C-alpha positions as CSV (number, residue, x, y, z in Angstrom):
1,M,0.9,36.0,13.5
2,N,0.7,36.9,17.1
3,T,2.5,34.5,19.4
4,A,-0.2,34.5,22.2
5,V,-2.7,34.0,19.6
6,F,-1.1,31.1,18.0
7,L,-0.4,29.5,21.3
8,Q,-4.1,29.8,22.3
9,L,-6.0,29.0,19.3
10,D,-3.6,27.2,16.7
11,L,-1.1,25.2,18.8
12,P,-3.8,22.8,20.5
13,V,-5.6,22.4,17.1
14,L,-2.1,21.5,15.4
15,L,-1.2,19.1,17.7
16,A,-4.5,17.3,18.0
17,G,-4.3,16.8,14.5
18,V,-0.5,15.6,14.3
19,L,-0.9,13.3,17.4
20,A,-4.3,11.7,16.1
21,S,-2.6,11.1,12.8
22,V,0.3,9.4,14.3
23,A,-1.5,7.5,17.0
24,C,-3.6,6.1,14.1
25,S,-0.9,5.6,11.5
26,V,1.5,3.1,14.0
27,V,-1.3,0.6,14.5
28,G,-3.1,1.3,11.0
29,C,0.1,0.0,9.1
30,F,-0.6,-3.6,10.8
31,L,-4.3,-3.0,9.4
32,V,-2.9,-2.8,6.0
33,L,-0.5,-5.5,6.2
34,R,-3.4,-8.0,7.4
35,R,-5.6,-6.7,4.6
36,M,-8.0,-5.4,7.3
37,A,-8.5,-2.0,6.2
38,L,-12.3,-2.5,6.5
39,M,-11.9,-3.7,10.0
40,G,-10.4,-0.4,11.1
41,D,-13.6,1.4,9.3
42,A,-15.7,-1.1,11.1
43,I,-14.4,-0.5,14.6
44,S,-14.2,3.3,14.1
45,H,-17.9,3.3,13.7
46,A,-18.9,0.3,15.9
47,V,-17.2,2.0,19.0
48,L,-20.0,4.6,19.0
49,P,-22.4,2.8,21.2
50,G,-19.5,2.2,23.7
51,I,-18.8,5.7,23.8
52,V,-22.6,6.4,24.4
53,L,-23.2,3.9,26.8
54,A,-19.8,5.0,28.8
55,F,-20.8,8.6,28.8
56,L,-24.5,7.7,30.2
57,M,-22.8,5.6,32.9
58,T,-20.1,8.1,33.9
59,Q,-21.6,11.5,32.5
60,T,-17.9,12.2,31.1
61,M,-16.4,12.0,27.7
62,H,-13.1,11.4,29.3
63,G,-11.2,9.1,31.6
64,P,-10.6,5.4,31.7
65,P,-14.3,4.4,31.5
66,M,-14.6,5.7,27.8
67,F,-11.4,3.7,26.8
68,I,-12.8,0.6,28.6
69,G,-16.1,0.8,27.0
70,C,-14.7,1.4,23.4
71,A,-12.0,-1.4,24.0
72,I,-14.7,-3.8,25.0
73,I,-17.0,-2.8,21.9
74,G,-13.8,-3.1,19.7
75,V,-13.3,-6.7,21.0
76,V,-17.0,-7.5,20.2
77,T,-16.9,-6.1,16.9
78,A,-14.0,-8.5,15.8
79,L,-15.6,-11.6,17.6
80,L,-19.0,-10.8,15.9
81,T,-17.2,-10.4,12.6
82,E,-15.6,-14.0,13.0
83,V,-18.6,-15.3,14.4
84,I,-20.7,-14.2,11.2
85,H,-17.7,-15.1,9.0
86,R,-17.4,-18.6,10.1
87,V,-21.1,-19.7,11.1
88,G,-22.7,-17.8,8.4
89,R,-20.1,-18.6,5.8
90,V,-20.1,-15.3,4.4
91,E,-17.1,-13.1,3.1
92,S,-15.1,-11.4,5.9
93,N,-15.6,-8.0,4.3
94,A,-19.4,-8.7,4.2
95,S,-19.4,-9.8,8.1
96,M,-17.6,-6.4,8.8
97,G,-20.1,-4.6,7.0
98,V,-22.9,-6.1,8.8
99,V,-21.4,-5.7,12.3
100,F,-20.3,-2.0,12.1
101,T,-23.4,-0.7,10.2
102,V,-25.6,-2.2,12.9
103,L,-23.5,-1.1,15.8
104,F,-23.1,2.3,14.4
105,A,-26.8,2.6,13.9
106,I,-27.4,1.7,17.2
107,G,-24.9,4.3,18.6
108,V,-26.7,7.1,16.5
109,I,-30.0,6.1,18.2
110,L,-28.7,6.2,21.3
111,I,-27.2,9.6,20.8
112,E,-30.3,11.1,19.5
113,R,-32.5,9.5,22.1
114,Y,-30.2,10.0,25.6
115,A,-26.8,11.7,25.2
116,G,-27.9,14.7,22.8
117,R,-30.4,15.6,25.6
118,A,-28.1,15.8,28.5
119,V,-25.0,17.4,27.0
120,H,-23.2,18.5,23.8
121,L,-22.6,15.2,22.5
122,D,-24.4,14.9,18.9
123,A,-24.0,13.1,15.9
124,D,-22.0,16.0,13.9
125,V,-19.5,15.9,16.7
126,V,-19.1,12.0,16.5
127,L,-18.7,12.1,12.6
128,Y,-17.0,15.0,11.7
129,G,-15.0,16.0,14.8
130,A,-14.4,19.4,16.6
131,M,-10.5,19.9,16.2
132,E,-11.3,23.8,16.6
133,T,-12.8,23.4,20.1
134,A,-9.2,22.6,21.4
135,I,-8.5,26.0,22.8
136,W,-5.7,27.0,25.3
137,P,-7.1,29.8,27.3
138,T,-4.3,30.2,29.8
139,A,-1.5,30.1,26.9
140,P,1.3,32.1,27.8
141,D,2.1,35.0,25.7
142,T,5.9,34.1,24.3
143,W,7.4,31.1,23.5
144,A,9.8,31.3,26.4
145,G,6.5,31.1,28.6
146,L,6.1,27.3,27.6
147,L,9.4,26.5,29.9
148,E,7.9,28.3,33.0
149,P,6.6,26.4,35.9
150,G,2.8,25.7,35.6
151,A,2.9,27.1,32.2
152,W,0.7,24.2,30.8
153,T,-2.0,24.3,33.1
154,G,-5.3,24.3,31.5
155,F,-3.8,22.7,28.3
156,P,-6.8,20.9,26.4
157,S,-7.5,17.4,27.8
158,Q,-8.5,15.9,24.4
159,V,-4.9,16.8,23.2
160,I,-3.2,15.2,26.4
161,T,-5.1,12.3,25.8
162,L,-4.0,11.8,22.3
163,A,-0.5,12.3,23.2
164,L,-0.7,9.5,25.7
165,M,-2.5,7.6,23.1
166,A,0.3,8.1,20.6
167,A,3.1,7.2,23.3
168,F,1.1,4.0,24.4
169,N,0.7,2.8,20.7
170,I,4.4,3.4,19.7
171,A,5.2,1.5,23.1
172,F,2.9,-1.0,22.1
173,V,4.4,-1.8,18.6
174,T,7.9,-1.4,20.1
175,V,7.3,-4.1,22.7
176,L,5.4,-6.3,20.6
177,F,7.3,-5.7,17.1
178,K,8.4,-9.5,16.7
179,E,4.9,-10.8,17.4
180,L,3.0,-8.2,15.6
181,R,5.4,-8.8,12.5
182,I,5.2,-12.3,12.4
183,T,1.5,-12.9,12.8
184,A,0.8,-10.3,10.4
185,F,2.9,-12.2,7.6
186,D,2.8,-15.8,8.9
187,P,0.3,-16.7,11.2
188,G,1.1,-20.3,11.1
189,L,4.6,-19.7,11.7
190,A,3.8,-17.6,14.4
191,A,1.4,-20.6,16.2
192,A,4.3,-22.8,15.7
193,Q,6.8,-20.5,17.7
194,G,4.4,-20.5,20.6
195,I,2.9,-16.9,19.5
196,S,-0.9,-16.9,19.6
197,P,-2.2,-15.2,16.3
198,T,-5.6,-14.9,18.2
199,V,-4.4,-13.1,21.1
200,M,-2.2,-10.8,18.8
201,H,-5.2,-10.3,16.7
202,Y,-7.4,-9.0,19.6
203,A,-4.9,-7.2,21.1
204,L,-4.5,-5.1,18.0
205,M,-8.2,-4.7,17.6
206,T,-8.3,-3.5,21.2
207,V,-5.7,-0.8,20.7
208,V,-7.4,0.4,17.5
209,A,-10.8,0.8,19.1
210,M,-8.7,2.9,22.1
211,T,-7.0,4.8,19.3
212,T,-10.2,5.6,17.7
213,V,-12.2,6.9,21.1
214,A,-9.0,8.9,21.6
215,A,-9.1,10.4,18.1
216,F,-12.9,10.8,17.3
217,E,-13.5,13.9,19.5
218,A,-10.7,15.8,17.1
219,V,-11.3,14.1,13.6
220,G,-14.5,12.2,14.1
221,S,-15.4,8.5,13.5
222,I,-15.4,8.8,9.8
223,L,-12.3,10.8,9.1
224,V,-10.3,8.5,11.6
225,V,-10.7,5.9,9.2
226,A,-8.2,7.9,6.7
227,M,-5.8,8.4,9.5
228,L,-5.8,4.6,10.3
229,I,-5.1,3.3,6.7
230,V,-3.7,6.0,4.3
231,P,-0.3,6.6,6.4
232,G,0.2,2.9,6.1
233,L,-0.5,2.7,2.5
234,I,2.0,5.5,1.9
235,G,4.5,3.5,4.2
236,S,4.0,0.6,2.0
237,L,4.4,2.3,-1.3
238,L,7.8,3.8,0.0
239,A,9.3,0.9,2.2
240,D,9.7,-2.6,1.8
241,R,10.5,-3.5,5.4
242,L,8.2,-3.2,8.2
243,G,10.4,-1.0,10.5
244,P,11.1,1.7,7.7
245,M,7.5,1.2,6.9
246,L,6.1,2.5,10.3
247,V,8.8,5.3,10.3
248,V,7.5,6.6,7.1
249,A,3.9,6.4,8.0
250,A,4.3,8.2,11.3
251,V,6.5,10.9,9.8
252,S,4.2,11.1,6.6
253,A,1.1,11.4,8.7
254,A,2.7,14.1,11.0
255,V,3.6,16.2,8.0
256,I,0.3,15.8,6.3
257,A,-1.6,16.6,9.3
258,T,0.5,19.9,9.7
259,G,0.1,20.8,6.2
260,G,-3.7,20.2,6.2
261,Y,-4.2,22.3,9.3
262,A,-2.1,25.1,7.5
263,V,-4.5,24.9,4.4
264,S,-7.6,24.8,6.7
265,A,-6.3,27.9,8.9
266,A,-5.4,29.9,5.7
267,A,-8.8,29.1,3.9
268,S,-10.9,28.9,7.0
269,L,-12.0,25.3,6.4
270,N,-12.9,22.3,8.9
271,A,-9.5,21.3,10.0
272,A,-10.3,17.5,10.2
273,G,-11.8,17.3,6.8
274,T,-9.1,19.4,5.2
275,I,-6.5,17.0,6.8
276,G,-8.5,14.3,5.4
277,V,-8.7,15.5,1.9
278,M,-4.7,16.1,2.2
279,L,-4.1,12.4,3.2
280,G,-6.0,11.6,0.0
281,V,-3.6,14.1,-2.1
282,G,-0.8,12.7,-0.2
283,L,-1.6,9.0,-1.2
284,V,-2.2,9.9,-5.0
285,V,0.9,11.8,-5.2
286,V,3.1,9.2,-3.5
287,G,1.1,6.4,-5.7
288,L,2.2,8.2,-8.7
289,V,5.9,9.0,-8.0
290,A,7.0,6.3,-5.3
291,P,10.4,5.0,-6.5
292,Q,9.6,1.3,-7.1
293,H,6.0,0.9,-6.5
294,G,4.5,4.1,-7.9
295,W,2.6,4.2,-11.0
296,I,5.1,6.1,-13.0
297,S,7.9,3.9,-11.8
298,R,5.9,0.8,-12.7
299,A,4.8,2.1,-16.1
300,W,8.6,2.8,-16.9
301,Q,9.7,-0.8,-15.8
302,R,7.0,-2.0,-18.1
303,M,7.9,0.0,-20.9
304,T,11.6,-0.9,-20.5
305,I,11.1,-4.5,-20.2
306,G,8.7,-4.6,-23.1
307,A,11.2,-2.6,-25.4
308,A,14.0,-5.1,-24.2
309,V,11.9,-8.1,-25.1
310,A,11.0,-6.4,-28.8
311,R,14.5,-5.8,-29.2
312,E,15.2,-9.7,-28.6
313,D,12.3,-10.6,-30.6
314,G,14.0,-8.4,-33.5
315,L,17.3,-10.1,-33.3
316,G,15.8,-13.5,-33.1
317,L,13.6,-12.9,-36.2
318,L,16.4,-11.5,-38.3
319,Y,18.7,-14.3,-37.3
320,R,15.9,-16.9,-38.3
321,L,15.4,-15.1,-41.7
322,S,19.1,-15.1,-42.3
323,E,19.1,-19.0,-41.9
324,S,16.7,-19.3,-44.8
325,G,17.9,-16.3,-47.1
326,G,21.5,-16.3,-46.5
327,D,23.2,-13.0,-46.1
328,A,21.0,-10.9,-48.1
329,P,19.6,-8.0,-46.2
330,V,15.9,-8.3,-44.8
331,P,13.6,-5.6,-46.5
332,T,12.7,-2.9,-43.6
333,E,8.7,-3.5,-44.5
334,R,9.0,-7.2,-44.5
335,F,10.9,-7.2,-40.9
336,D,8.1,-4.4,-39.9
337,A,5.5,-6.7,-40.9
338,L,6.9,-9.8,-39.2
339,M,7.4,-7.9,-36.0
340,K,3.6,-7.0,-36.3
341,T,2.5,-10.6,-36.4
342,I,4.3,-11.2,-33.1
343,G,1.8,-8.6,-31.6
344,L,4.1,-5.6,-31.1
345,S,2.6,-2.0,-31.7
346,R,3.8,0.5,-34.0
347,P,5.9,2.6,-31.5
348,A,7.2,-0.9,-30.0
349,R,8.6,-1.7,-33.4
350,A,10.2,1.8,-34.2
351,I,11.8,1.9,-30.6
352,A,13.2,-1.9,-31.0
353,L,14.5,-1.1,-34.4
354,R,16.4,2.2,-33.1
355,Q,17.9,0.6,-30.1
356,L,19.2,-2.3,-32.2
357,V,20.9,0.1,-34.6
358,Q,22.1,2.3,-31.8
359,A,23.5,-0.8,-30.1
360,G,25.5,-1.7,-33.2
361,E,23.7,-5.2,-33.4
362,V,21.8,-4.3,-36.7
363,Q,23.0,-2.1,-39.7
364,R,21.1,-0.4,-42.4
365,D,21.7,-1.7,-45.9
366,G,19.9,0.6,-48.4
367,D,16.2,-0.5,-47.8
368,G,17.2,-3.5,-45.8
369,L,18.4,-4.6,-42.4
370,R,21.4,-7.0,-41.9
371,L,22.9,-8.3,-38.6
372,T,26.4,-7.1,-37.5
373,E,29.0,-9.8,-36.0
374,R,27.9,-8.6,-32.7
375,G,24.1,-8.8,-33.4
376,R,24.6,-12.4,-34.8
377,R,26.3,-13.5,-31.6
378,E,23.5,-12.3,-29.7
379,A,20.8,-13.5,-32.0
380,A,22.5,-16.9,-31.8
381,R,22.4,-17.0,-28.2
382,L,18.6,-16.1,-28.0
383,V,17.8,-18.7,-30.9
384,R,19.9,-21.4,-28.9
385,V,18.0,-20.9,-25.7
386,H,14.5,-20.9,-27.7
387,R,15.2,-24.1,-29.4
388,L,16.5,-25.7,-26.3
389,W,13.5,-24.8,-24.6
390,E,11.5,-26.4,-27.5
391,S,13.2,-29.5,-26.9
392,Y,13.1,-29.7,-23.3
393,L,9.2,-29.4,-23.5
394,V,8.9,-31.9,-25.9
395,E,11.2,-34.5,-24.5
396,E,10.7,-33.8,-20.8
397,L,7.1,-32.6,-20.7
398,D,5.8,-34.7,-23.8
399,L,4.1,-31.8,-25.4
400,R,3.5,-31.7,-29.1
401,P,6.1,-30.0,-31.3
402,D,3.6,-27.6,-32.7
403,H,2.4,-26.4,-29.4
404,V,5.9,-25.4,-27.9
405,H,6.9,-22.3,-29.9
406,R,5.0,-19.7,-28.1
407,S,5.9,-21.0,-24.7
408,A,9.6,-20.9,-25.8
409,M,9.3,-17.4,-26.9
410,Q,8.2,-16.2,-23.6
411,L,10.9,-18.3,-21.6
412,E,13.7,-17.0,-23.8
413,H,13.4,-13.7,-22.3
414,V,14.0,-14.9,-18.8
415,T,16.6,-17.4,-19.2
416,D,20.1,-16.5,-17.7
417,E,23.2,-18.4,-18.4
418,R,22.9,-20.8,-15.3
419,M,19.4,-21.9,-16.4
420,R,20.7,-22.4,-19.9
421,R,23.3,-24.7,-18.9
422,R,20.8,-26.8,-16.9
423,L,18.4,-26.6,-19.8
424,A,21.0,-28.0,-22.1
425,E,21.6,-30.8,-19.6
426,Y,17.9,-31.8,-19.3
427,A,17.6,-31.5,-23.2
428,R,20.5,-33.9,-23.4
429,E,22.3,-31.0,-25.4
430,P,20.3,-31.9,-28.6
431,T,21.8,-30.5,-32.2
432,T,18.4,-30.0,-34.0
433,D,15.1,-28.9,-32.1
434,P,11.9,-30.6,-32.8
435,H,11.1,-29.2,-36.1
436,G,14.6,-30.2,-37.3
437,R,16.3,-26.8,-37.2
438,S,19.9,-26.7,-36.3
439,I,20.6,-25.5,-32.7
440,P,23.2,-22.7,-32.7
């Protein structure tokens, strides 16, 4: 691609997408942590009448009046939501829905009635954005020309606004990191330390409103919602601490915005819409493959834990059968049938038996199964914990002996050595369980 063409047509649009995504992602993380994703949607729609009113008073789409008007509307949105929630005694989400739909409708009416007749301010621009209009007609012809004095003259003002907004949001989060963090996780503790959760709440809502008006010209009031929420969700899936979460959210927002614009340029698609789609794709991919919180990882963990529980249940079952049947091998079909009564599926039963044999805890004896010495020690430990739990539940909690087996069966899988010793103390180290069976 010709460098001059790229600098004139592509660079401003690309920077607009990246800066809008980063600016939104930084404050959006706190909306995610506060479980206020819908508030970002509410503010991004509710600022529309503030945009129109500020334009009608100043006849400009840029400058402090626009931000002031939208900041006021953002605070009003949060206030009205809280008032309706408390006075009307309705759920927070319902009150948000009432407020932002009414204010957004008012904004659309104002656009159609007044602003649309004066200048190019119409509903399509507000809803879908107009990133492609960010053109740099005075761009230099080479990369080296960017370093020349006065080279940036005529650079699109909306991109400059987004750069300032991104810098402001990063500074806002950095300076008030402690306050934002503590009010997001524990408002009661914040109040006890002299930090007002209310003040921080409305400060955050004000910044969200300002970010929305800075981004809406590029991506529109609808797609800005994705930029506010999706990077924060990606950060929460990939990081367990707030600092790394913010970094991951900002980096992922920038990468996805870059990739989205590249796709839109190659396929001649709307840039804002493509970035929004790429954000959704990115969230789905991260939701699947995230190391700890992804669907695949969690499914694997559940399968691993289920296999371990099935294996321990198999050991305990063989031990109990050996108590009544001596050293005779247990027929494989009988073992499988009894494991089925526990609630294990056929694949789980097959995996459990294979693991027991591979671990050297169970050996095959013709058509039967027999515990090895190693397996008998492990099985005795599990059965001892189970019967101690039964004794504890009966003696300490006064439960009926015929009501404790299922609970003890669940508890035996999560009992470590320290808990076992304390359990034996509570249960007064009994020699038999409530059913008269010997405790190993």
